N, CA, C and O atoms as a CHARMM CRD file, in Angstrom:
* protein
*
  312
    1    1 MET  N   -163.64200 -65.74000  69.08100 PROA 1      0.00000
    2    1 MET  CA  -163.50700 -64.41900  69.62500 PROA 1      0.00000
    3    1 MET  C   -162.68200 -64.51200  70.90400 PROA 1      0.00000
    4    1 MET  O   -162.80000 -65.46600  71.67300 PROA 1      0.00000
    5    2 PHE  N   -161.84600 -63.49800  71.11100 PROA 2      0.00000
    6    2 PHE  CA  -161.02700 -63.39800  72.31100 PROA 2      0.00000
    7    2 PHE  C   -161.27400 -62.06200  72.97900 PROA 2      0.00000
    8    2 PHE  O   -161.68700 -61.10200  72.32900 PROA 2      0.00000
    9    3 GLY  N   -161.02200 -61.99700  74.28000 PROA 3      0.00000
   10    3 GLY  CA  -161.18900 -60.76200  75.03300 PROA 3      0.00000
   11    3 GLY  C   -159.94500 -60.45900  75.84300 PROA 3      0.00000
   12    3 GLY  O   -158.95400 -61.18800  75.79000 PROA 3      0.00000
   13    4 VAL  N   -160.01400 -59.37700  76.58900 PROA 4      0.00000
   14    4 VAL  CA  -158.88500 -58.93700  77.41100 PROA 4      0.00000
   15    4 VAL  C   -159.37100 -58.71000  78.83800 PROA 4      0.00000
   16    4 VAL  O   -160.49500 -58.25700  79.05300 PROA 4      0.00000
   17    5 ASP  N   -158.53300 -59.02300  79.79400 PROA 5      0.00000
   18    5 ASP  CA  -158.69400 -58.76200  81.22700 PROA 5      0.00000
   19    5 ASP  C   -159.37000 -59.87400  82.01400 PROA 5      0.00000
   20    5 ASP  O   -159.50200 -59.74700  83.23100 PROA 5      0.00000
   21    6 ALA  N   -159.79700 -60.94400  81.38700 PROA 6      0.00000
   22    6 ALA  CA  -160.37800 -62.08700  82.11700 PROA 6      0.00000
   23    6 ALA  C   -161.44600 -61.64800  83.11300 PROA 6      0.00000
   24    6 ALA  O   -161.49200 -62.13000  84.24400 PROA 6      0.00000
   25    7 LEU  N   -162.29800 -60.73400  82.68000 PROA 7      0.00000
   26    7 LEU  CA  -163.40800 -60.28200  83.51900 PROA 7      0.00000
   27    7 LEU  C   -164.35700 -61.45100  83.78100 PROA 7      0.00000
   28    7 LEU  O   -164.41300 -62.38600  82.98400 PROA 7      0.00000
   29    8 PRO  N   -165.10300 -61.41000  84.88800 PROA 8      0.00000
   30    8 PRO  CA  -166.03000 -62.51600  85.18300 PROA 8      0.00000
   31    8 PRO  C   -166.99200 -62.80800  84.02800 PROA 8      0.00000
   32    8 PRO  O   -167.29800 -63.96700  83.74800 PROA 8      0.00000
   33    9 GLU  N   -167.46200 -61.76100  83.36600 PROA 9      0.00000
   34    9 GLU  CA  -168.36300 -61.95300  82.22700 PROA 9      0.00000
   35    9 GLU  C   -167.66400 -62.70200  81.09400 PROA 9      0.00000
   36    9 GLU  O   -168.26300 -63.55900  80.44500 PROA 9      0.00000
   37   10 ALA  N   -166.40400 -62.37500  80.86300 PROA 10     0.00000
   38   10 ALA  CA  -165.63500 -63.04500  79.81500 PROA 10     0.00000
   39   10 ALA  C   -165.38600 -64.50000  80.18500 PROA 10     0.00000
   40   10 ALA  O   -165.47100 -65.38200  79.33100 PROA 10     0.00000
   41   11 LEU  N   -165.08000 -64.75500  81.45400 PROA 11     0.00000
   42   11 LEU  CA  -164.85300 -66.13600  81.89400 PROA 11     0.00000
   43   11 LEU  C   -166.11500 -66.97500  81.70800 PROA 11     0.00000
   44   11 LEU  O   -166.03800 -68.14100  81.32100 PROA 11     0.00000
   45   12 ALA  N   -167.26700 -66.38400  81.98200 PROA 12     0.00000
   46   12 ALA  CA  -168.53500 -67.09900  81.77700 PROA 12     0.00000
   47   12 ALA  C   -168.74000 -67.40500  80.29900 PROA 12     0.00000
   48   12 ALA  O   -169.24200 -68.47400  79.95100 PROA 12     0.00000
   49   13 LEU  N   -168.35500 -66.47200  79.42500 PROA 13     0.00000
   50   13 LEU  CA  -168.49100 -66.71200  77.98400 PROA 13     0.00000
   51   13 LEU  C   -167.52800 -67.79700  77.50900 PROA 13     0.00000
   52   13 LEU  O   -167.87200 -68.59500  76.63800 PROA 13     0.00000
   53   14 VAL  N   -166.33500 -67.82800  78.07200 PROA 14     0.00000
   54   14 VAL  CA  -165.38400 -68.89400  77.73500 PROA 14     0.00000
   55   14 VAL  C   -165.95800 -70.23100  78.18900 PROA 14     0.00000
   56   14 VAL  O   -165.90800 -71.21800  77.45500 PROA 14     0.00000
   57   15 LYS  N   -166.50100 -70.25600  79.39900 PROA 15     0.00000
   58   15 LYS  CA  -167.08200 -71.49600  79.92800 PROA 15     0.00000
   59   15 LYS  C   -168.21500 -72.00500  79.04200 PROA 15     0.00000
   60   15 LYS  O   -168.34100 -73.20800  78.81700 PROA 15     0.00000
   61   16 SER  N   -169.04100 -71.07900  78.53900 PROA 16     0.00000
   62   16 SER  CA  -170.17800 -71.48000  77.70500 PROA 16     0.00000
   63   16 SER  C   -169.76600 -71.84100  76.28600 PROA 16     0.00000
   64   16 SER  O   -170.54800 -72.43600  75.54500 PROA 16     0.00000
   65   17 GLY  N   -168.54200 -71.48500  75.90100 PROA 17     0.00000
   66   17 GLY  CA  -168.06900 -71.74800  74.54600 PROA 17     0.00000
   67   17 GLY  C   -168.34200 -70.61500  73.57100 PROA 17     0.00000
   68   17 GLY  O   -167.96700 -70.70200  72.40200 PROA 17     0.00000
   69   18 ALA  N   -168.99200 -69.54900  74.03800 PROA 18     0.00000
   70   18 ALA  CA  -169.28400 -68.40400  73.17600 PROA 18     0.00000
   71   18 ALA  C   -168.04100 -67.58200  72.87500 PROA 18     0.00000
   72   18 ALA  O   -167.99600 -66.86400  71.87600 PROA 18     0.00000
   73   19 MET  N   -167.02400 -67.68500  73.73900 PROA 19     0.00000
   74   19 MET  CA  -165.77000 -66.96800  73.55000 PROA 19     0.00000
   75   19 MET  C   -164.64800 -67.99000  73.64300 PROA 19     0.00000
   76   19 MET  O   -164.67300 -68.86400  74.50900 PROA 19     0.00000
   77   20 ALA  N   -163.66500 -67.88400  72.75600 PROA 20     0.00000
   78   20 ALA  CA  -162.56700 -68.85300  72.74400 PROA 20     0.00000
   79   20 ALA  C   -161.60400 -68.65100  73.91200 PROA 20     0.00000
   80   20 ALA  O   -161.04900 -69.61700  74.43400 PROA 20     0.00000
   81   21 GLY  N   -161.40800 -67.41100  74.31800 PROA 21     0.00000
   82   21 GLY  CA  -160.47100 -67.15500  75.39900 PROA 21     0.00000
   83   21 GLY  C   -160.39500 -65.68600  75.74700 PROA 21     0.00000
   84   21 GLY  O   -161.02500 -64.83900  75.11400 PROA 21     0.00000
   85   22 THR  N   -159.60900 -65.40600  76.76600 PROA 22     0.00000
   86   22 THR  CA  -159.36800 -64.04400  77.21700 PROA 22     0.00000
   87   22 THR  C   -157.93900 -63.99200  77.74400 PROA 22     0.00000
   88   22 THR  O   -157.28000 -65.02400  77.87000 PROA 22     0.00000
   89   23 VAL  N   -157.47100 -62.80900  78.04700 PROA 23     0.00000
   90   23 VAL  CA  -156.10100 -62.63500  78.53300 PROA 23     0.00000
   91   23 VAL  C   -156.15900 -61.92200  79.87700 PROA 23     0.00000
   92   23 VAL  O   -156.79900 -60.87900  80.01000 PROA 23     0.00000
   93   24 LEU  N   -155.48700 -62.49300  80.86900 PROA 24     0.00000
   94   24 LEU  CA  -155.45500 -61.91100  82.20400 PROA 24     0.00000
   95   24 LEU  C   -154.28300 -60.95200  82.32600 PROA 24     0.00000
   96   24 LEU  O   -153.14000 -61.33900  82.08300 PROA 24     0.00000
   97   25 ASN  N   -154.54900 -59.71700  82.69700 PROA 25     0.00000
   98   25 ASN  CA  -153.52700 -58.74800  83.05200 PROA 25     0.00000
   99   25 ASN  C   -153.20100 -59.05200  84.51200 PROA 25     0.00000
  100   25 ASN  O   -153.93700 -58.63600  85.40600 PROA 25     0.00000
  101   26 ASP  N   -152.11200 -59.76800  84.76200 PROA 26     0.00000
  102   26 ASP  CA  -151.81800 -60.47300  86.00900 PROA 26     0.00000
  103   26 ASP  C   -151.43000 -59.55000  87.17100 PROA 26     0.00000
  104   26 ASP  O   -150.24700 -59.30200  87.40700 PROA 26     0.00000
  105   27 ALA  N   -152.43100 -59.04900  87.88900 PROA 27     0.00000
  106   27 ALA  CA  -152.20100 -58.13100  89.00600 PROA 27     0.00000
  107   27 ALA  C   -151.40700 -58.79100  90.13500 PROA 27     0.00000
  108   27 ALA  O   -150.60600 -58.12500  90.79100 PROA 27     0.00000
  109   28 ASN  N   -151.61700 -60.08600  90.37200 PROA 28     0.00000
  110   28 ASN  CA  -150.88800 -60.76000  91.45300 PROA 28     0.00000
  111   28 ASN  C   -149.38600 -60.74900  91.20100 PROA 28     0.00000
  112   28 ASN  O   -148.60600 -60.44300  92.10400 PROA 28     0.00000
  113   29 ASN  N   -148.97800 -61.07900  89.98400 PROA 29     0.00000
  114   29 ASN  CA  -147.55000 -61.06300  89.68600 PROA 29     0.00000
  115   29 ASN  C   -147.00700 -59.64500  89.53500 PROA 29     0.00000
  116   29 ASN  O   -145.82100 -59.42100  89.77500 PROA 29     0.00000
  117   30 GLN  N   -147.83700 -58.69200  89.14900 PROA 30     0.00000
  118   30 GLN  CA  -147.40500 -57.29600  89.13400 PROA 30     0.00000
  119   30 GLN  C   -147.07600 -56.84700  90.56300 PROA 30     0.00000
  120   30 GLN  O   -146.06800 -56.18000  90.79400 PROA 30     0.00000
  121   31 ALA  N   -147.93000 -57.21600  91.50900 PROA 31     0.00000
  122   31 ALA  CA  -147.68900 -56.87600  92.91000 PROA 31     0.00000
  123   31 ALA  C   -146.44300 -57.57400  93.42900 PROA 31     0.00000
  124   31 ALA  O   -145.65000 -56.97500  94.15500 PROA 31     0.00000
  125   32 LYS  N   -146.26400 -58.84800  93.05600 PROA 32     0.00000
  126   32 LYS  CA  -145.07800 -59.58600  93.49700 PROA 32     0.00000
  127   32 LYS  C   -143.80400 -58.94200  92.96400 PROA 32     0.00000
  128   32 LYS  O   -142.81900 -58.80700  93.68900 PROA 32     0.00000
  129   33 ALA  N   -143.82800 -58.54400  91.69400 PROA 33     0.00000
  130   33 ALA  CA  -142.65800 -57.88800  91.11300 PROA 33     0.00000
  131   33 ALA  C   -142.35200 -56.59000  91.85300 PROA 33     0.00000
  132   33 ALA  O   -141.20000 -56.31200  92.18400 PROA 33     0.00000
  133   34 THR  N   -143.38600 -55.80300  92.10800 PROA 34     0.00000
  134   34 THR  CA  -143.20300 -54.53500  92.81400 PROA 34     0.00000
  135   34 THR  C   -142.59600 -54.77100  94.18700 PROA 34     0.00000
  136   34 THR  O   -141.65000 -54.08900  94.58000 PROA 34     0.00000
  137   35 PHE  N   -143.14000 -55.73700  94.91400 PROA 35     0.00000
  138   35 PHE  CA  -142.63000 -56.04500  96.25100 PROA 35     0.00000
  139   35 PHE  C   -141.18300 -56.52000  96.19600 PROA 35     0.00000
  140   35 PHE  O   -140.33300 -56.01600  96.93000 PROA 35     0.00000
  141   36 ASP  N   -140.89900 -57.50000  95.31900 PROA 36     0.00000
  142   36 ASP  CA  -139.54900 -58.06900  95.23700 PROA 36     0.00000
  143   36 ASP  C   -138.51700 -56.99400  94.90800 PROA 36     0.00000
  144   36 ASP  O   -137.45800 -56.92600  95.53200 PROA 36     0.00000
  145   37 LEU  N   -138.83300 -56.15700  93.92400 PROA 37     0.00000
  146   37 LEU  CA  -137.88300 -55.12300  93.50300 PROA 37     0.00000
  147   37 LEU  C   -137.70700 -54.05700  94.59000 PROA 37     0.00000
  148   37 LEU  O   -136.58700 -53.62200  94.85600 PROA 37     0.00000
  149   38 ALA  N   -138.79800 -53.64300  95.20700 PROA 38     0.00000
  150   38 ALA  CA  -138.72900 -52.63000  96.25900 PROA 38     0.00000
  151   38 ALA  C   -137.96600 -53.15100  97.47900 PROA 38     0.00000
  152   38 ALA  O   -137.18500 -52.42000  98.08600 PROA 38     0.00000
  153   39 LYS  N   -138.19600 -54.41300  97.83100 PROA 39     0.00000
  154   39 LYS  CA  -137.49600 -54.99300  98.97700 PROA 39     0.00000
  155   39 LYS  C   -135.99200 -55.01200  98.73300 PROA 39     0.00000
  156   39 LYS  O   -135.20700 -54.65900  99.61400 PROA 39     0.00000
  157   40 ASN  N   -135.59500 -55.42700  97.52600 PROA 40     0.00000
  158   40 ASN  CA  -134.17000 -55.42500  97.21500 PROA 40     0.00000
  159   40 ASN  C   -133.59000 -54.02200  97.33200 PROA 40     0.00000
  160   40 ASN  O   -132.52100 -53.84100  97.91500 PROA 40     0.00000
  161   41 LEU  N   -134.28200 -53.03200  96.78600 PROA 41     0.00000
  162   41 LEU  CA  -133.78200 -51.65400  96.85900 PROA 41     0.00000
  163   41 LEU  C   -133.69400 -51.18400  98.31000 PROA 41     0.00000
  164   41 LEU  O   -132.72600 -50.52300  98.68800 PROA 41     0.00000
  165   42 ALA  N   -134.69900 -51.51900  99.12800 PROA 42     0.00000
  166   42 ALA  CA  -134.68300 -51.13600 100.54000 PROA 42     0.00000
  167   42 ALA  C   -133.53200 -51.80400 101.28700 PROA 42     0.00000
  168   42 ALA  O   -133.00700 -51.25300 102.25500 PROA 42     0.00000
  169   43 ASP  N   -133.14700 -52.99100 100.83100 PROA 43     0.00000
  170   43 ASP  CA  -132.03400 -53.72800 101.44700 PROA 43     0.00000
  171   43 ASP  C   -130.68000 -53.32700 100.86100 PROA 43     0.00000
  172   43 ASP  O   -129.65600 -53.91400 101.21300 PROA 43     0.00000
  173   44 GLY  N   -130.66900 -52.33000  99.96900 PROA 44     0.00000
  174   44 GLY  CA  -129.41500 -51.84600  99.39100 PROA 44     0.00000
  175   44 GLY  C   -128.86000 -52.71000  98.27400 PROA 44     0.00000
  176   44 GLY  O   -127.68400 -52.59500  97.92900 PROA 44     0.00000
  177   45 LYS  N   -129.69700 -53.58300  97.69800 PROA 45     0.00000
  178   45 LYS  CA  -129.26200 -54.47400  96.62400 PROA 45     0.00000
  179   45 LYS  C   -129.75600 -53.94600  95.28000 PROA 45     0.00000
  180   45 LYS  O   -130.67300 -53.12600  95.23200 PROA 45     0.00000
  181   46 PRO  N   -129.14700 -54.41500  94.18900 PROA 46     0.00000
  182   46 PRO  CA  -129.72300 -54.11100  92.87800 PROA 46     0.00000
  183   46 PRO  C   -131.15900 -54.64900  92.81600 PROA 46     0.00000
  184   46 PRO  O   -131.44300 -55.72600  93.34000 PROA 46     0.00000
  185   47 ALA  N   -132.04000 -53.91400  92.18900 PROA 47     0.00000
  186   47 ALA  CA  -133.47500 -54.22100  92.22900 PROA 47     0.00000
  187   47 ALA  C   -133.80200 -55.66200  91.84800 PROA 47     0.00000
  188   47 ALA  O   -134.57300 -56.31600  92.55100 PROA 47     0.00000
  189   48 ALA  N   -133.24900 -56.16400  90.77600 PROA 48     0.00000
  190   48 ALA  CA  -133.64400 -57.48100  90.26500 PROA 48     0.00000
  191   48 ALA  C   -132.79700 -58.63000  90.81800 PROA 48     0.00000
  192   48 ALA  O   -133.02000 -59.78700  90.46300 PROA 48     0.00000
  193   49 GLU  N   -131.84100 -58.32500  91.67300 PROA 49     0.00000
  194   49 GLU  CA  -130.95600 -59.36900  92.19300 PROA 49     0.00000
  195   49 GLU  C   -131.73600 -60.48300  92.88500 PROA 49     0.00000
  196   49 GLU  O   -132.56700 -60.21900  93.75300 PROA 49     0.00000
  197   50 GLY  N   -131.46400 -61.72400  92.49700 PROA 50     0.00000
  198   50 GLY  CA  -132.08600 -62.87400  93.12900 PROA 50     0.00000
  199   50 GLY  C   -133.54800 -63.08600  92.76600 PROA 50     0.00000
  200   50 GLY  O   -134.24100 -63.87400  93.40900 PROA 50     0.00000
  201   51 THR  N   -134.02300 -62.38300  91.73600 PROA 51     0.00000
  202   51 THR  CA  -135.41400 -62.54300  91.29100 PROA 51     0.00000
  203   51 THR  C   -135.42000 -63.05600  89.85700 PROA 51     0.00000
  204   51 THR  O   -134.37400 -63.15400  89.21400 PROA 51     0.00000
  205   52 ASN  N   -136.59900 -63.37700  89.37000 PROA 52     0.00000
  206   52 ASN  CA  -136.75000 -63.75500  87.96100 PROA 52     0.00000
  207   52 ASN  C   -137.15900 -62.56900  87.09900 PROA 52     0.00000
  208   52 ASN  O   -137.36600 -62.71900  85.89400 PROA 52     0.00000
  209   53 TRP  N   -137.27900 -61.37700  87.71400 PROA 53     0.00000
  210   53 TRP  CA  -137.71800 -60.19600  86.97700 PROA 53     0.00000
  211   53 TRP  C   -136.55600 -59.59600  86.22100 PROA 53     0.00000
  212   53 TRP  O   -135.42600 -59.58000  86.70900 PROA 53     0.00000
  213   54 LYS  N   -136.83200 -59.10700  85.04000 PROA 54     0.00000
  214   54 LYS  CA  -135.81400 -58.45300  84.20800 PROA 54     0.00000
  215   54 LYS  C   -136.21800 -57.00400  84.00900 PROA 54     0.00000
  216   54 LYS  O   -137.36700 -56.71100  83.67900 PROA 54     0.00000
  217   55 ILE  N   -135.27300 -56.10200  84.21100 PROA 55     0.00000
  218   55 ILE  CA  -135.52100 -54.68000  84.01300 PROA 55     0.00000
  219   55 ILE  C   -134.83400 -54.27500  82.71900 PROA 55     0.00000
  220   55 ILE  O   -133.62000 -54.42200  82.57200 PROA 55     0.00000
  221   56 GLU  N   -135.62600 -53.76300  81.78300 PROA 56     0.00000
  222   56 GLU  CA  -135.08100 -53.27300  80.50800 PROA 56     0.00000
  223   56 GLU  C   -135.58200 -51.86500  80.28100 PROA 56     0.00000
  224   56 GLU  O   -136.78900 -51.63700  80.20300 PROA 56     0.00000
  225   57 ASN  N   -134.66400 -50.91700  80.17300 PROA 57     0.00000
  226   57 ASN  CA  -135.03500 -49.50700  79.99200 PROA 57     0.00000
  227   57 ASN  C   -136.00400 -49.04500  81.08100 PROA 57     0.00000
  228   57 ASN  O   -136.98400 -48.35400  80.79900 PROA 57     0.00000
  229   58 LYS  N   -135.72200 -49.43100  82.32400 PROA 58     0.00000
  230   58 LYS  CA  -136.52400 -49.05800  83.49300 PROA 58     0.00000
  231   58 LYS  C   -137.92700 -49.65500  83.47800 PROA 58     0.00000
  232   58 LYS  O   -138.81500 -49.15700  84.17000 PROA 58     0.00000
  233   59 ILE  N   -138.14000 -50.71100  82.70000 PROA 59     0.00000
  234   59 ILE  CA  -139.44800 -51.35200  82.58500 PROA 59     0.00000
  235   59 ILE  C   -139.33600 -52.81700  83.00500 PROA 59     0.00000
  236   59 ILE  O   -138.40400 -53.51700  82.60900 PROA 59     0.00000
  237   60 VAL  N   -140.28400 -53.26300  83.80200 PROA 60     0.00000
  238   60 VAL  CA  -140.40000 -54.67600  84.16600 PROA 60     0.00000
  239   60 VAL  C   -141.66400 -55.19000  83.50500 PROA 60     0.00000
  240   60 VAL  O   -142.75900 -54.69700  83.77600 PROA 60     0.00000
  241   61 ARG  N   -141.51800 -56.16100  82.65600 PROA 61     0.00000
  242   61 ARG  CA  -142.68700 -56.72900  81.96900 PROA 61     0.00000
  243   61 ARG  C   -143.16100 -57.95900  82.73000 PROA 61     0.00000
  244   61 ARG  O   -142.39500 -58.88600  82.99100 PROA 61     0.00000
  245   62 VAL  N   -144.42600 -57.94100  83.07400 PROA 62     0.00000
  246   62 VAL  CA  -145.05700 -59.08400  83.72000 PROA 62     0.00000
  247   62 VAL  C   -145.94300 -59.72900  82.65900 PROA 62     0.00000
  248   62 VAL  O   -146.87400 -59.09200  82.16600 PROA 62     0.00000
  249   63 PRO  N   -145.67100 -60.97700  82.30200 PROA 63     0.00000
  250   63 PRO  CA  -146.41600 -61.60400  81.21100 PROA 63     0.00000
  251   63 PRO  C   -147.92200 -61.69700  81.47500 PROA 63     0.00000
  252   63 PRO  O   -148.37000 -61.91800  82.60000 PROA 63     0.00000
  253   64 TYR  N   -148.66600 -61.52300  80.41200 PROA 64     0.00000
  254   64 TYR  CA  -150.10400 -61.77500  80.46000 PROA 64     0.00000
  255   64 TYR  C   -150.31400 -63.28400  80.53800 PROA 64     0.00000
  256   64 TYR  O   -149.42500 -64.05900  80.18700 PROA 64     0.00000
  257   65 VAL  N   -151.48100 -63.69300  80.99300 PROA 65     0.00000
  258   65 VAL  CA  -151.81100 -65.11300  81.09600 PROA 65     0.00000
  259   65 VAL  C   -153.01500 -65.38600  80.20800 PROA 65     0.00000
  260   65 VAL  O   -154.08200 -64.80500  80.40600 PROA 65     0.00000
  261   66 GLY  N   -152.84800 -66.26000  79.24100 PROA 66     0.00000
  262   66 GLY  CA  -153.96000 -66.65600  78.39200 PROA 66     0.00000
  263   66 GLY  C   -154.90400 -67.57800  79.15100 PROA 66     0.00000
  264   66 GLY  O   -154.46200 -68.48400  79.85800 PROA 66     0.00000
  265   67 VAL  N   -156.19300 -67.34700  79.00500 PROA 67     0.00000
  266   67 VAL  CA  -157.21200 -68.17300  79.65800 PROA 67     0.00000
  267   67 VAL  C   -158.12800 -68.73000  78.58100 PROA 67     0.00000
  268   67 VAL  O   -158.71000 -67.98100  77.79600 PROA 67     0.00000
  269   68 ASP  N   -158.24800 -70.05400  78.55000 PROA 68     0.00000
  270   68 ASP  CA  -159.17400 -70.71200  77.61800 PROA 68     0.00000
  271   68 ASP  C   -159.76600 -71.94000  78.31400 PROA 68     0.00000
  272   68 ASP  O   -159.61600 -72.10100  79.52600 PROA 68     0.00000
  273   69 GLN  N   -160.42300 -72.78600  77.56700 PROA 69     0.00000
  274   69 GLN  CA  -161.05700 -73.96700  78.16300 PROA 69     0.00000
  275   69 GLN  C   -160.05400 -74.85200  78.91100 PROA 69     0.00000
  276   69 GLN  O   -160.41600 -75.51700  79.88200 PROA 69     0.00000
  277   70 ASP  N   -158.79200 -74.86200  78.45900 PROA 70     0.00000
  278   70 ASP  CA  -157.78600 -75.74400  79.05600 PROA 70     0.00000
  279   70 ASP  C   -157.42200 -75.36200  80.48800 PROA 70     0.00000
  280   70 ASP  O   -157.11500 -76.24000  81.29400 PROA 70     0.00000
  281   71 ASN  N   -157.45100 -74.06300  80.82300 PROA 71     0.00000
  282   71 ASN  CA  -157.04600 -73.64500  82.16900 PROA 71     0.00000
  283   71 ASN  C   -158.10500 -72.79400  82.87500 PROA 71     0.00000
  284   71 ASN  O   -157.82400 -72.18400  83.90700 PROA 71     0.00000
  285   72 LEU  N   -159.30000 -72.75300  82.33000 PROA 72     0.00000
  286   72 LEU  CA  -160.37900 -71.91000  82.85700 PROA 72     0.00000
  287   72 LEU  C   -160.66700 -72.17400  84.33300 PROA 72     0.00000
  288   72 LEU  O   -160.93400 -71.23500  85.08300 PROA 72     0.00000
  289   73 ALA  N   -160.61900 -73.41800  84.75500 PROA 73     0.00000
  290   73 ALA  CA  -160.95400 -73.78000  86.14000 PROA 73     0.00000
  291   73 ALA  C   -160.07400 -73.03500  87.15100 PROA 73     0.00000
  292   73 ALA  O   -160.51300 -72.79000  88.27400 PROA 73     0.00000
  293   74 GLN  N   -158.86400 -72.67600  86.78100 PROA 74     0.00000
  294   74 GLN  CA  -157.96100 -71.95300  87.67900 PROA 74     0.00000
  295   74 GLN  C   -158.45300 -70.54000  87.96800 PROA 74     0.00000
  296   74 GLN  O   -158.05100 -69.93600  88.96200 PROA 74     0.00000
  297   75 PHE  N   -159.31200 -70.01300  87.11400 PROA 75     0.00000
  298   75 PHE  CA  -159.69700 -68.60600  87.20400 PROA 75     0.00000
  299   75 PHE  C   -161.15100 -68.38100  87.58100 PROA 75     0.00000
  300   75 PHE  O   -161.52500 -67.26500  87.94100 PROA 75     0.00000
  301   76 ILE  N   -161.96900 -69.40300  87.50800 PROA 76     0.00000
  302   76 ILE  CA  -163.37900 -69.27900  87.89200 PROA 76     0.00000
  303   76 ILE  C   -163.44900 -69.13800  89.41200 PROA 76     0.00000
  304   76 ILE  O   -162.83800 -69.92000  90.13900 PROA 76     0.00000
  305   77 GLY  N   -164.18100 -68.16100  89.87900 PROA 77     0.00000
  306   77 GLY  CA  -164.35600 -67.97400  91.31600 PROA 77     0.00000
  307   77 GLY  C   -163.29100 -67.12800  91.98100 PROA 77     0.00000
  308   77 GLY  O   -163.32400 -66.95700  93.20000 PROA 77     0.00000
  309   78 LYS  N   -162.34700 -66.59100  91.22200 PROA 78     0.00000
  310   78 LYS  CA  -161.32000 -65.72700  91.82400 PROA 78     0.00000
  311   78 LYS  C   -161.83100 -64.32800  91.94100 PROA 78     0.00000
  312   78 LYS  O   -161.11800 -63.44800  92.42200 PROA 78     0.00000
């Protein structure tokens, strides 16, 4: 079984082995993208210039992060 949002309850289930994994909707990188793009615009530059963000049809996609037993330790306690 898999879940979405890497909630603390889901992380505990992954740790116990009751759930195979969950997916993190990465708010930290969403904030970073917003800041990077806004800063460029405020500086008079194209929004994505000098960043790794790609704008397609006015949309910036920030990848989800899969969480399972292999990387669970990175997310416990956050």
